[in-house]
PyMOL CGO cylinders between C-alpha atoms (Angstrom):
from pymol import cmd
from pymol.cgo import CYLINDER

trace = [
    CYLINDER, 106.68, 66.12, 71.59, 105.59, 67.34, 75.02, 0.3, 1, 1, 1, 1, 1, 1,
    CYLINDER, 105.59, 67.34, 75.02, 102.97, 69.79, 73.78, 0.3, 1, 1, 1, 1, 1, 1,
    CYLINDER, 102.97, 69.79, 73.78, 100.51, 67.00, 73.09, 0.3, 1, 1, 1, 1, 1, 1,
    CYLINDER, 100.51, 67.00, 73.09, 100.22, 66.56, 76.87, 0.3, 1, 1, 1, 1, 1, 1,
    CYLINDER, 100.22, 66.56, 76.87, 99.03, 70.07, 77.75, 0.3, 1, 1, 1, 1, 1, 1,
    CYLINDER, 99.03, 70.07, 77.75, 97.09, 73.01, 76.37, 0.3, 1, 1, 1, 1, 1, 1,
    CYLINDER, 97.09, 73.01, 76.37, 98.07, 76.59, 75.64, 0.3, 1, 1, 1, 1, 1, 1,
    CYLINDER, 98.07, 76.59, 75.64, 96.02, 77.61, 78.71, 0.3, 1, 1, 1, 1, 1, 1,
    CYLINDER, 96.02, 77.61, 78.71, 98.07, 75.18, 80.83, 0.3, 1, 1, 1, 1, 1, 1,
    CYLINDER, 98.07, 75.18, 80.83, 101.25, 76.95, 79.77, 0.3, 1, 1, 1, 1, 1, 1,
    CYLINDER, 101.25, 76.95, 79.77, 99.79, 80.41, 80.51, 0.3, 1, 1, 1, 1, 1, 1,
    CYLINDER, 99.79, 80.41, 80.51, 98.44, 79.24, 83.86, 0.3, 1, 1, 1, 1, 1, 1,
    CYLINDER, 98.44, 79.24, 83.86, 101.75, 77.58, 84.78, 0.3, 1, 1, 1, 1, 1, 1,
    CYLINDER, 101.75, 77.58, 84.78, 103.69, 80.77, 84.14, 0.3, 1, 1, 1, 1, 1, 1,
    CYLINDER, 103.69, 80.77, 84.14, 101.53, 82.68, 86.62, 0.3, 1, 1, 1, 1, 1, 1,
    CYLINDER, 101.53, 82.68, 86.62, 101.23, 79.88, 89.19, 0.3, 1, 1, 1, 1, 1, 1,
    CYLINDER, 101.23, 79.88, 89.19, 104.95, 79.12, 89.20, 0.3, 1, 1, 1, 1, 1, 1,
    CYLINDER, 104.95, 79.12, 89.20, 105.66, 82.63, 90.48, 0.3, 1, 1, 1, 1, 1, 1,
    CYLINDER, 105.66, 82.63, 90.48, 103.21, 82.11, 93.34, 0.3, 1, 1, 1, 1, 1, 1,
    CYLINDER, 103.21, 82.11, 93.34, 104.55, 78.63, 94.13, 0.3, 1, 1, 1, 1, 1, 1,
    CYLINDER, 104.55, 78.63, 94.13, 108.16, 79.78, 94.11, 0.3, 1, 1, 1, 1, 1, 1,
    CYLINDER, 108.16, 79.78, 94.11, 107.43, 82.77, 96.31, 0.3, 1, 1, 1, 1, 1, 1,
    CYLINDER, 107.43, 82.77, 96.31, 105.69, 80.52, 98.84, 0.3, 1, 1, 1, 1, 1, 1,
    CYLINDER, 105.69, 80.52, 98.84, 108.62, 78.09, 98.76, 0.3, 1, 1, 1, 1, 1, 1,
    CYLINDER, 108.62, 78.09, 98.76, 111.17, 80.89, 99.22, 0.3, 1, 1, 1, 1, 1, 1,
    CYLINDER, 111.17, 80.89, 99.22, 109.17, 82.19, 102.18, 0.3, 1, 1, 1, 1, 1, 1,
    CYLINDER, 109.17, 82.19, 102.18, 109.55, 78.73, 103.74, 0.3, 1, 1, 1, 1, 1, 1,
    CYLINDER, 109.55, 78.73, 103.74, 113.29, 78.84, 103.05, 0.3, 1, 1, 1, 1, 1, 1,
    CYLINDER, 113.29, 78.84, 103.05, 113.57, 82.28, 104.69, 0.3, 1, 1, 1, 1, 1, 1,
    CYLINDER, 113.57, 82.28, 104.69, 111.90, 80.93, 107.84, 0.3, 1, 1, 1, 1, 1, 1,
    CYLINDER, 111.90, 80.93, 107.84, 114.38, 78.03, 107.86, 0.3, 1, 1, 1, 1, 1, 1,
    CYLINDER, 114.38, 78.03, 107.86, 117.28, 80.47, 107.44, 0.3, 1, 1, 1, 1, 1, 1,
    CYLINDER, 117.28, 80.47, 107.44, 115.97, 82.55, 110.33, 0.3, 1, 1, 1, 1, 1, 1,
    CYLINDER, 115.97, 82.55, 110.33, 115.87, 79.43, 112.51, 0.3, 1, 1, 1, 1, 1, 1,
    CYLINDER, 115.87, 79.43, 112.51, 119.41, 78.57, 111.43, 0.3, 1, 1, 1, 1, 1, 1,
    CYLINDER, 119.41, 78.57, 111.43, 120.66, 82.06, 112.32, 0.3, 1, 1, 1, 1, 1, 1,
    CYLINDER, 120.66, 82.06, 112.32, 118.87, 81.92, 115.69, 0.3, 1, 1, 1, 1, 1, 1,
    CYLINDER, 118.87, 81.92, 115.69, 120.75, 78.83, 116.81, 0.3, 1, 1, 1, 1, 1, 1,
    CYLINDER, 120.75, 78.83, 116.81, 123.15, 79.02, 119.72, 0.3, 1, 1, 1, 1, 1, 1,
    CYLINDER, 123.15, 79.02, 119.72, 126.41, 78.70, 117.78, 0.3, 1, 1, 1, 1, 1, 1,
    CYLINDER, 126.41, 78.70, 117.78, 129.39, 80.76, 116.74, 0.3, 1, 1, 1, 1, 1, 1,
    CYLINDER, 129.39, 80.76, 116.74, 128.61, 83.47, 114.20, 0.3, 1, 1, 1, 1, 1, 1,
    CYLINDER, 128.61, 83.47, 114.20, 131.15, 82.04, 111.76, 0.3, 1, 1, 1, 1, 1, 1,
    CYLINDER, 131.15, 82.04, 111.76, 129.53, 78.59, 111.90, 0.3, 1, 1, 1, 1, 1, 1,
    CYLINDER, 129.53, 78.59, 111.90, 126.06, 80.04, 111.30, 0.3, 1, 1, 1, 1, 1, 1,
    CYLINDER, 126.06, 80.04, 111.30, 127.35, 82.22, 108.48, 0.3, 1, 1, 1, 1, 1, 1,
    CYLINDER, 127.35, 82.22, 108.48, 129.08, 79.42, 106.58, 0.3, 1, 1, 1, 1, 1, 1,
    CYLINDER, 129.08, 79.42, 106.58, 126.22, 77.00, 107.17, 0.3, 1, 1, 1, 1, 1, 1,
    CYLINDER, 126.22, 77.00, 107.17, 123.85, 79.57, 105.70, 0.3, 1, 1, 1, 1, 1, 1,
    CYLINDER, 123.85, 79.57, 105.70, 126.14, 80.25, 102.73, 0.3, 1, 1, 1, 1, 1, 1,
    CYLINDER, 126.14, 80.25, 102.73, 126.30, 76.54, 101.92, 0.3, 1, 1, 1, 1, 1, 1,
    CYLINDER, 126.30, 76.54, 101.92, 122.56, 76.09, 102.38, 0.3, 1, 1, 1, 1, 1, 1,
    CYLINDER, 122.56, 76.09, 102.38, 121.75, 79.00, 100.05, 0.3, 1, 1, 1, 1, 1, 1,
    CYLINDER, 121.75, 79.00, 100.05, 124.21, 77.63, 97.50, 0.3, 1, 1, 1, 1, 1, 1,
    CYLINDER, 124.21, 77.63, 97.50, 122.22, 74.37, 97.42, 0.3, 1, 1, 1, 1, 1, 1,
    CYLINDER, 122.22, 74.37, 97.42, 118.77, 75.94, 97.66, 0.3, 1, 1, 1, 1, 1, 1,
    CYLINDER, 118.77, 75.94, 97.66, 119.24, 78.36, 94.78, 0.3, 1, 1, 1, 1, 1, 1,
    CYLINDER, 119.24, 78.36, 94.78, 119.42, 75.37, 92.40, 0.3, 1, 1, 1, 1, 1, 1,
    CYLINDER, 119.42, 75.37, 92.40, 116.03, 74.09, 93.51, 0.3, 1, 1, 1, 1, 1, 1,
    CYLINDER, 116.03, 74.09, 93.51, 113.11, 74.39, 91.09, 0.3, 1, 1, 1, 1, 1, 1,
    CYLINDER, 113.11, 74.39, 91.09, 111.34, 76.08, 93.98, 0.3, 1, 1, 1, 1, 1, 1,
    CYLINDER, 111.34, 76.08, 93.98, 113.75, 78.97, 93.48, 0.3, 1, 1, 1, 1, 1, 1,
    CYLINDER, 113.75, 78.97, 93.48, 114.63, 78.89, 89.79, 0.3, 1, 1, 1, 1, 1, 1,
    CYLINDER, 114.63, 78.89, 89.79, 113.06, 77.28, 86.75, 0.3, 1, 1, 1, 1, 1, 1,
    CYLINDER, 113.06, 77.28, 86.75, 114.00, 77.41, 83.11, 0.3, 1, 1, 1, 1, 1, 1,
    CYLINDER, 114.00, 77.41, 83.11, 110.74, 78.72, 81.68, 0.3, 1, 1, 1, 1, 1, 1,
    CYLINDER, 110.74, 78.72, 81.68, 110.37, 76.99, 78.33, 0.3, 1, 1, 1, 1, 1, 1,
    CYLINDER, 110.37, 76.99, 78.33, 107.14, 75.51, 77.09, 0.3, 1, 1, 1, 1, 1, 1,
    CYLINDER, 107.14, 75.51, 77.09, 108.96, 72.31, 76.16, 0.3, 1, 1, 1, 1, 1, 1,
    CYLINDER, 108.96, 72.31, 76.16, 109.96, 71.86, 79.82, 0.3, 1, 1, 1, 1, 1, 1,
    CYLINDER, 109.96, 71.86, 79.82, 106.51, 72.36, 81.33, 0.3, 1, 1, 1, 1, 1, 1,
    CYLINDER, 106.51, 72.36, 81.33, 105.90, 68.74, 82.35, 0.3, 1, 1, 1, 1, 1, 1,
    CYLINDER, 105.90, 68.74, 82.35, 109.48, 68.27, 83.59, 0.3, 1, 1, 1, 1, 1, 1,
    CYLINDER, 109.48, 68.27, 83.59, 109.24, 71.46, 85.65, 0.3, 1, 1, 1, 1, 1, 1,
    CYLINDER, 109.24, 71.46, 85.65, 106.01, 70.30, 87.26, 0.3, 1, 1, 1, 1, 1, 1,
    CYLINDER, 106.01, 70.30, 87.26, 107.53, 66.91, 88.10, 0.3, 1, 1, 1, 1, 1, 1,
    CYLINDER, 107.53, 66.91, 88.10, 110.60, 68.64, 89.58, 0.3, 1, 1, 1, 1, 1, 1,
    CYLINDER, 110.60, 68.64, 89.58, 108.40, 70.94, 91.69, 0.3, 1, 1, 1, 1, 1, 1,
    CYLINDER, 108.40, 70.94, 91.69, 106.51, 67.93, 93.02, 0.3, 1, 1, 1, 1, 1, 1,
    CYLINDER, 106.51, 67.93, 93.02, 109.69, 65.95, 93.79, 0.3, 1, 1, 1, 1, 1, 1,
    CYLINDER, 109.69, 65.95, 93.79, 111.16, 68.93, 95.64, 0.3, 1, 1, 1, 1, 1, 1,
    CYLINDER, 111.16, 68.93, 95.64, 107.90, 69.27, 97.60, 0.3, 1, 1, 1, 1, 1, 1,
    CYLINDER, 107.90, 69.27, 97.60, 107.26, 72.77, 96.32, 0.3, 1, 1, 1, 1, 1, 1,
    CYLINDER, 107.26, 72.77, 96.32, 103.80, 71.68, 95.14, 0.3, 1, 1, 1, 1, 1, 1,
    CYLINDER, 103.80, 71.68, 95.14, 101.73, 68.51, 95.17, 0.3, 1, 1, 1, 1, 1, 1,
    CYLINDER, 101.73, 68.51, 95.17, 99.40, 66.89, 92.65, 0.3, 1, 1, 1, 1, 1, 1,
    CYLINDER, 99.40, 66.89, 92.65, 96.40, 68.67, 94.20, 0.3, 1, 1, 1, 1, 1, 1,
    CYLINDER, 96.40, 68.67, 94.20, 97.95, 72.00, 93.16, 0.3, 1, 1, 1, 1, 1, 1,
    CYLINDER, 97.95, 72.00, 93.16, 97.29, 71.00, 89.55, 0.3, 1, 1, 1, 1, 1, 1,
    CYLINDER, 97.29, 71.00, 89.55, 93.50, 70.95, 89.95, 0.3, 1, 1, 1, 1, 1, 1,
    CYLINDER, 93.50, 70.95, 89.95, 93.12, 74.09, 87.78, 0.3, 1, 1, 1, 1, 1, 1,
    CYLINDER, 93.12, 74.09, 87.78, 95.04, 72.57, 84.89, 0.3, 1, 1, 1, 1, 1, 1,
    CYLINDER, 95.04, 72.57, 84.89, 93.64, 70.47, 82.04, 0.3, 1, 1, 1, 1, 1, 1,
    CYLINDER, 93.64, 70.47, 82.04, 92.84, 66.81, 82.58, 0.3, 1, 1, 1, 1, 1, 1,
    CYLINDER, 92.84, 66.81, 82.58, 95.34, 66.01, 79.85, 0.3, 1, 1, 1, 1, 1, 1,
    CYLINDER, 95.34, 66.01, 79.85, 98.19, 67.60, 81.83, 0.3, 1, 1, 1, 1, 1, 1,
    CYLINDER, 98.19, 67.60, 81.83, 97.07, 66.13, 85.15, 0.3, 1, 1, 1, 1, 1, 1,
    CYLINDER, 97.07, 66.13, 85.15, 96.89, 62.63, 83.68, 0.3, 1, 1, 1, 1, 1, 1,
    CYLINDER, 96.89, 62.63, 83.68, 100.35, 62.94, 82.11, 0.3, 1, 1, 1, 1, 1, 1,
    CYLINDER, 100.35, 62.94, 82.11, 101.91, 64.12, 85.37, 0.3, 1, 1, 1, 1, 1, 1,
    CYLINDER, 101.91, 64.12, 85.37, 100.23, 61.35, 87.37, 0.3, 1, 1, 1, 1, 1, 1,
    CYLINDER, 100.23, 61.35, 87.37, 101.33, 58.67, 84.89, 0.3, 1, 1, 1, 1, 1, 1,
    CYLINDER, 101.33, 58.67, 84.89, 104.94, 59.91, 85.00, 0.3, 1, 1, 1, 1, 1, 1,
    CYLINDER, 104.94, 59.91, 85.00, 104.92, 60.03, 88.79, 0.3, 1, 1, 1, 1, 1, 1,
    CYLINDER, 104.92, 60.03, 88.79, 103.62, 56.46, 88.92, 0.3, 1, 1, 1, 1, 1, 1,
    CYLINDER, 103.62, 56.46, 88.92, 106.22, 55.34, 86.38, 0.3, 1, 1, 1, 1, 1, 1,
    CYLINDER, 106.22, 55.34, 86.38, 109.13, 56.89, 88.28, 0.3, 1, 1, 1, 1, 1, 1,
    CYLINDER, 109.13, 56.89, 88.28, 108.05, 55.65, 91.70, 0.3, 1, 1, 1, 1, 1, 1,
    CYLINDER, 108.05, 55.65, 91.70, 108.52, 52.02, 90.66, 0.3, 1, 1, 1, 1, 1, 1,
]
cmd.load_cgo(trace, "trace")
């Protein structure tokens, strides 16, 4: 039962922050795509490289998350692993949530 590790306010806050985090991440991706398209290469190579890159990137939690309360902790862990956010970005969340995320990150890094 995941809900024992976060509060109702955490869930509400996550829903609003995730939009901000994802938008920031997608802005980073757009800059990377611009760099890719600016390379000195054939148009067809740039096009297909971009198509393949977008195909991979659209599966990232930085682009798309399944927004269910039961997945809150997993979504946060995924965002951290994909370098969309870091632990410091959770400062506005409850201590209960922060402690759970930190303990899971420690567990999975061993």
